[in-house]
N, C-alpha and C positions, 0 to 999 in steps of 0.2 A: 611538609605537606607527605601523605603517605605514598609508599610505592604501591603499584597496582600490577593485578594479573586477571584477566578475563578466560573464563572458559565457555566455548562455544561448541556445539554439536553439530552433526551431520543431519540430525533429525531430531523431533520430539521424542524424549523418553531414551535417549542414547546413553543417560547416567551425568548428566552436568551438575544437576542439584546435590547427587552424593559425592560427586568428585569436589565439588565447591565446599561441600561440608567437611569432606577427609581433609584437603588441603588447608581450612580455617583450623581444624583441630592440630594438625602438624604445627604450623605457624605460632599456634597458642603454646603448644608444649614447648616451642623452641624460644618461648619467652617474649614473643612480639605481641603487641596490642592489635588485634585483627578483628574486621568486621565484614559481612558478606552485603553485598548488593544487587539487586535485580531491578532495573528501572521499571520495566512493566511484564507484570505476571499474569496468566490467565489461569485461575484454578477457582472451584468452588470451596476448595478448604482454605478458610481463612482463621484469623486469630485477632482477638481484640487486647491492645496494650493497657498499660497500667494508666494511660491518659485517655483510655475510651475511643483509640483511634484503631481502623481495621487494617490488617495487611495480610500478605500471602502467608500460608503456614510454611511453605519451603525455606522461606528466610528466617522464620522462626527456630526452626530445627537447626540452621545454620549458625544462628546467633547462639543456641545452646551450646553447640559444637566449640564456639568462640569463648565460651563461659561469661556471655554477657548477656543484659537484659535485652530483648527484642524491641527495635525502634521502628516506627513508620518510616524513617529515613532509609532504612534499608531495602524498601519496597514502595516508592513513591506511587507508583501507578498499579492499580489493581482491576482487570477486569473479570467479572463473575457471569459466565454464560447465562442468559434467561431464556434466549429460543437458539434455534440453530443459527440465526442471522443477527443477533444482537446481544448486547451484554449491558450490565449495571457497571458504570464507570466509576471508580472510587481512586481520588487524588488526593493524595497526603492523608489517607485515613479517612476522608469524608466523601460521602456519596455526590457525584454530580448529576446522576441521573441514569436512565435507560437510554442506548444508544444503539442504532442499528449499525453494520460494519463500515458502511459508508459514512455515516455520519461521525464515527469515530475517526475515521482515517483522515476525513475532511478538516478536522481540528486538531489531531495529535501534534501537530508541529508546534501549536501554542504551548504545549506542556513541558517542551525542551527546559524553559527555565526553571520549572518545578523540579525536573530530575536532576538538573546540574548544581541547585542550591541545595538538596538532599545528599548528593555525592559528594559536594565541598564541605558540607557540615561533618559527614563521616570521616572524608579524608583529613580534616584537621584535629580530629580526635584520635586517630589510629597511626599505627605505622604501615599496616598493611591492609589493602582493601582486595578483596576476591570477587570480581563480579561474574555472575551468570547470566549468559546469555538466553534466548527464548527459541524454539524450533531449529530452524538452520538459517545461516547466513546467506545461501543461496537461493531462496525463495525470492526470485528476481522480480516476482510481481509486487513484494511487499517492501523494496528497497528503497523506495521513495519516501524520503523523511524518516528513515529508521531511525529510532532511538533507542534499539534494544540489542541489537548485534553490531554489524560494522560501524554504523552511524555513532554508536554511543563509543566504540573502540576509538575512533578518531576524536569525538571531543574531548576525551579524559587520556588520550595519549596511552592507551592499554595495550601491552602486547598480549597475544592471544594463544592459548592451546585450544586446538581442534580435536574433539574427541569423536570417535566413531563406534558402533555397537556392532561388535562380530558376532553376537548371539543371533542376530536377525539375518546374518550371512549377507557376503557382499561388502565386507568391511573395507576392503582395497578401493573398491569402485565408489563407497562413499565419500572416502578420504580424498581420493584423486579427483573424484567429479566435482565435489563441492569446491575444491580450491580450483579447478579450471573455470569455473563458472563466477569466479570471483573477479573484479576488478584489479588492475595490477597494483594499485596501492593499498587495496584491501588485502591481497595476497601477501603484501611485504609485512603486515600486521601480524600474520600467524608465524610463530616462532617455533612451534613444535607440534606435533601431531600426538594422540594418545589412543590406543586401541582397549576398548573396555567390554567387561563381560566376557572374558576367555575362559573356557573350559580345557584344560589339558597341560600338554607340554610345550611351552614357550619356545623352545628350541625348533619345533615344527615351523614356527613362523619365521624363522629367520629369514630365509630366501625372500619371503614375501615383504619383509619389513626392509630389506636391503634394495628390492626392485620400488617399494613406495617411496624412499628417501631418494632414490634417484630420479623418478618420475616428478616427483613434486618440488625438490630443492629443499625439503623440510626435514629436519631430523626427528626420530620417533622418540619420544620421551618415556616411553615406557608402555608395558601392557599390564592392565589390571584384571585380576581374576573375576569370575562372577561370584558375588559376594553373597554369603548367607549370614548377613546382618540385620539384626532387627531395629531398623531406624525408619521412621514414620514416612510414608509416601506422600507425595503431593497431590496426586490426581487418580482419575477412575481407571488409568492404564495399571494401578498397582497390582500386584500379583495375588494380594490377598483375597481378591474377589473369586478366585478359583479354588480356594481350599475347601475340602469337603469331609475331613477327617471329623469323627464325632468322639469327643471326650466324655469322662466321667461327667462333667457337667455341660450340657449342651446350649449354647445361646444362638438364635437364629436371628438374623438382621435381614429384613427386605432390602434387595438391591433396587432402591429407587431410582428412575431415570436421570434424577436431578439430586442424587445422593450428595451430602456436603458434610464436612467435618467428621469424616468417619474416623478419624484419630480419636474419636470418644471411645473406640474398642480397642485400642493399641495395647492399653495395659492388660484387659482380658486376653488377648492374643498371646501375650508373653506369660501368662499363669499356667503352669505345668498342671495339665489334667482338665484344663478347661478349653473347649472348641468355640469357635466363632464361626459361624457358616453364614455365607452372604445368599440369601434365596431368590428366586425370580417367579416361583410358580407353588401352588397350594402342594403340589407332588412333593417338591423340595423341601418344604417346610417341616414336614414330618411332626413330630411330637416332642420339640424342645423343652427344655426346663425354663427357659425365659426367652420372650420374644422382646426385641428392643426395635421399635420404629425410630429410625435414625432422623438427623436434620437435614432438610431438602433446601435448595434454591426457589423451587415452584411447589408450594405446599398444596395448593388444590389441585394442579395437574398429576401431580404424583398420587394423591388421595384417590383421583379418578383412574388412574392406571391400577392402583390396587383394586379397586371395585371392578374394573372391568377384566381382570386376568385371574379374579377369584381368591386372590390371598386375603381380601378383607374378609370374606365369609369363612375362610380356613381361621383366620386369627379370631374372630368373634366365635366360632366353635369351639377353639382351644381355650378361649376366656370363660365360656360357659361351661367347661369342665373344670374351671378352678386353675387355669394355669397362670402364671404370672407374664403380665405385659407391662411393658413401659415405653414411654415416649420422650425423645429428648428434642427441644427446639419445634421444628415443624413436625415432628413425630408427635409430640406432645398436643399440637393443634390439631392432628387430625384425630386424636382419641376423643374430641369433645363431642358436642351435639350438634354444633352448628359453626361454619366460618364464613363471615361476610366481609366482603371486599367493595366496600362503596367506594375507596378513593382510586380504584383501578390499580393498585400495587400489582397485581397479578392479571389483570384484564378486566377485572369488575366482576359484579354476581355474587353470588352465595351459593353454598353446597352444604348437604348435610354431611356432619362428621361420621365416624364410627359409633360414636355415641357409647363409649365404656367409660368415661368421665363426664361428670355433671358439671360441665362448664362450656362457655362459647367464647370465640375470638372475634374481634373484629380487626383488620387490617388498617394501619395507618400509614401515610406517605414516610413518616421520618422513622429512621431505622433507630433500634433501641441498642446501645453499645454500652457495656459495663462490665467490669471486673467486681465480684462479688463473693464473699466468705458467710459461713452461716453453719447451721446445725439442722439436720434432718428432726422433724417433731412428727411422729407417726406411730400409730397404734395398730391393733388387728393383725391383719396378716403380715405387714411391714413393722410390728413392733421391733424384731432384732436390728432395725436401721436407727430406732429413736435415738437421739443425743449424738450421732455421729457427725464430726465436723467436716464439711465441705468446702471446696473453693473452685472457682472457675470464671466462666466469663458469658454474658448474654450477648446475642447477636440476631435480631428478628425484628421484623415488622409487622406490629399488631400488639393489642391490648388483650388480655384473657380475663374474663369474668368467673369467678365460681358460682354455681348454682346451689341451692340446697341439697344436702346429702355429700357435698365435697368439702374435705378437709385440706387445709393447706400442708404441704410436705416439708418446706423448708423454711425455719425462721431467720432471715437473714440479719447480718450484724447492723445493717443500716437501718434496722426496724421495720421493714418489708417484708413480705412472705413470697414464696416463690412454688410454683407447681401445685399439684392436688394429688389426692388418691381416694380411692374408694373400692373396696372390695381386695381384688388381687391386682388391681391396675392402677399404675401411678406414671405421673408425667411431670418434667420439670425443663425450664428453660435454660438450665445449667449445663454448658458443655464442659467437659472434665469431673462430672459427676463422680465417675468411677477411677480417677485417677489417684486419688489417696488410698494408702494402704488399708486406713480405717474403713473406708466405705466401702472397699471390695472384700475385705473379711467379713464384715456384717453382712454382705449380701451371700457370700459364700456360705455361711453359716445358715441363712435362711434357705438357699438352694439344697444343701447337702441335707438339711432336716427334713425337708420335705421329699427327699428322694432316697434317705437311708445311707448316704455315704458318709464316711468319715472325713470331717471337714480338716483332720491333721494334715491329712495327705494332698490338700489343696490350698494350704496356708499362702496368702497374699504376700507380696513383698514390697521392698522399697524400690517404686519404678523410677524414681530419680536417680538413685544409684544404677537401677539396671541401665539405664540411658547412659549415662556415662561410660559405663564398661563398653557399650555398643561403638560409641564415639572412639574411644581409645581402640578399638579391634579396627574399625575403619582406618583410622590413621595408621596403625601397624601396616595393613593392607597397601595404604598410598605409599608408605615410605619402601615397601618391598618392591612395588610393582613399578614406581617411578624412578627416574635418575634426579633424585632432588637436588642434586650439585647443580645439575642443567637448570632446573626449576628457579633455583636462587639464583643463577646467573641471569636468567632472562627476567628476573625481578629487578636485579640492581641496573642492566643495562637498561631497561625500559626501551621508551620510543622516544626519540629525538626529534627535532624540529627540522631534520635534514631531509633525505629522500625517501624516508619511509611512509610519510602523509603529504 
């Protein structure tokens, strides 16, 4: 059975996901079979496994850091917010339905067997499991039937590292206050604390670290720097949304209220000379070289948001001037002439689309989940993309029907087609469309040709190799910032059946 280590935080976005990925990479480099685990994740960014099951994107990133195939066992429960008070509940990769927060809390205890079954399966296959908690263990209103923080740590006997974010300020109060609010048996599970996102000379912290250790009775396992490493983020707290610089090739992405799977643009963001700007108003849109409508968890609501704040009109104006526009998943659905929700997937009703593509979408209750490969089949403006191999995953609710004047965009290897194009606009359900170097090179040639930019200065690169280098840089930072000898001792000692719990 695998040894286990759990990373909990003093708050959301304290850096748990990144630290878990870094530890996973370190253990992998040291020759161990290691896998990540998060019993319950809440995020709009999700991923489809080869089996067609849905899981949180953060655990996909962590699996990549381990050098292994993502598995839904790494994230048995995924909550995708639908409203401010409700989420779509996904268990073992399958949709259980939409629930209010009260409905979910009333039933979540029944999911403990699913969580333990997934964990035990991973533990039987690996040497080390690194678990990520969620939010804070000191959220005392959520402690009843907890299955993601201390509740899970007790169930699987996991020693805990508690991480605080110094960049937000008050890190000593974060760590001390969190530990003080825990029950005695919960405090016993915490074996060390970690200070994250520090900018400056760690020697300045020494007096504070000594006082923290004295107050909490817990050693400080290390101080991690504020990292400038390009690894995919989990949620909308991502710093990417604040980027404003304009490159030689400028890509604008509307920052939809329920934007999801914005990792579709990670490869573009890492391409030298290309800027990706997330915009919320017509003024911010400007005159980009490419407008991309992203995926969303609430297609109709986000379409109405575009319409009400003037971005739809600005996009139509740019398209009429010949600008390139594309949509991915929900963004693709928006570009059509009409969206109908007879089954009530998003509350029912129907709405006119933006009307840039001759197609219509009808929502269905069953979610479409699959991984696909294929090749672009395009002419006209998009002829430079013709024949380019693409691969990725589809995750959407609804069937789209092409109308006269629309040409399919992709010929899939399974004999079906995906997406469509018309004039200077195209759309696709394929998440990951731009991840392959060949697809980005083809699009760069098209964009550069239209703008008069030399494409040689903006050549796409091997994104998979680039990500591997980022994981290695992350591991280097973890090794430098943490006392890895202490971390390995915590792993070895674990939690006994004695007085710890």
